[in-house]
N, C-alpha and C positions, 0 to 999 in steps of 0.2 A: 577642635582646638580650643584651649583655654588661654585667654590672654595672660601673659606674665608667667605662664607655667611651662617648664621644660623638663623633660625626663627622657633619658635614652638608656639603652643597654649597650654593652660592648663585650667583646670577647677578646682576650689578650693572652699572651704567653709570658710567663714570669719564670725567673730562675733564682738561684740562691744569691743572697747578698754577697757582694765582693767578687762576683764572677769577673774573670779577666776580660778587659775591654775587647781584646781581639776575638775571644770566644763569643762574646755578646754580638759583636759586629757580624761575625760569620753566621751565627744562628739567625739573626735578623735578616740578613741578605737572603738566606734560603727560605725563610718563612714568607718574606715579601714576594719572592719569585713564585712560591707555591700558591699563595692566595690570589695573586694576579693572573694565574693561569686561566685560560678560557673555561676549563671544566669547573674549577672552584668558583670563579666569578659567576658563571651561569647558575650553578647550584645555589649560591647565596642569593642571587637576584630572583630566582624562582621562588624563594622563601621570603621575599620581601626585605632582604637585608642588603645593606650597602657595604661593599668591601672598601675599607680604608686601611692602607698600609702606611704605617708611620715609623718614625725613628723611636728608639728606646726612650729618648728624652721627651718626645711628644707624648708617648703613652704614659710615662711617669707623671707628666703634668696633668693629663686627663684623670688619672687615678687620684692624684693629690687634690684636684679641684672637687671631684665627686666626694671624696672622704670629708673634706671641709664642709661642703654643701649639706650632705645628708647627716653628718654629725650634728650640725646646727639644728636641723629639722627635728632630729630625734631628741636632742636636749630640750629644745624650746617646747616641744609638744608633750614631753613626759612619757614618750613611748618606752615600754619595758618589755622584756621577754618573760613570758609566763612559763 
């Protein structure tokens, strides 16, 4: 562990912009049910992953925070793609 350093990865599901709210809610409901199933939870746990089922709004906030954090790191460090 490095003091003051935090990095994590996540896996999420995304859809097209403007997806109807009711469709998004139904997809989220089914995805949450699936990833909380004993089989999926165990498979993820066996691989050292923690299953976190969130709302679309919570996931959007995570993505936005990561984009802001890592964009700053890239700009300040001068990282470029070769």
